[in-house]
C-alpha positions in Angstrom: 23.4 132.0 47.2 22.9 135.6 48.2 21.7 138.0 45.5 24.1 140.7 44.3 23.3 144.2 45.6 21.9 146.7 43.2 24.5 148.9 41.5 23.3 152.1 43.3 23.6 150.3 46.6 27.1 149.1 45.7 28.2 152.6 44.7 26.9 154.0 47.9 28.6 151.4 50.0 31.9 152.0 48.2 31.6 155.7 48.7 30.9 155.2 52.4 33.9 153.0 52.8 36.1 155.5 50.9 35.0 158.4 53.1 35.6 156.4 56.3 39.1 155.4 55.0 39.9 159.0 54.1 38.8 160.2 57.6 40.9 157.6 59.3 43.9 158.4 57.2 43.4 162.1 57.9 43.1 161.5 61.6 46.4 159.5 61.6 48.1 162.2 59.7 47.0 164.9 62.2 48.1 162.7 65.1 51.6 162.3 63.5 51.8 166.0 62.9 50.8 166.9 66.4 53.3 164.3 67.8 56.0 165.9 65.7 55.2 169.4 67.0 55.0 168.2 70.6 58.3 166.4 70.3 60.0 169.6 69.1 58.4 171.7 71.9 59.2 169.2 74.7 62.7 168.6 73.5 63.7 172.3 73.9 
């Protein structure tokens, strides 16, 4: 059986995953926003 990671390592890993998830979600939101703007510009 593998040993459990130390609590500090676990917290750091969770924070790293949370930051990565937030960046991905933010990038998707920006892409949707840009696509919406472009669709309005190209439709006119």
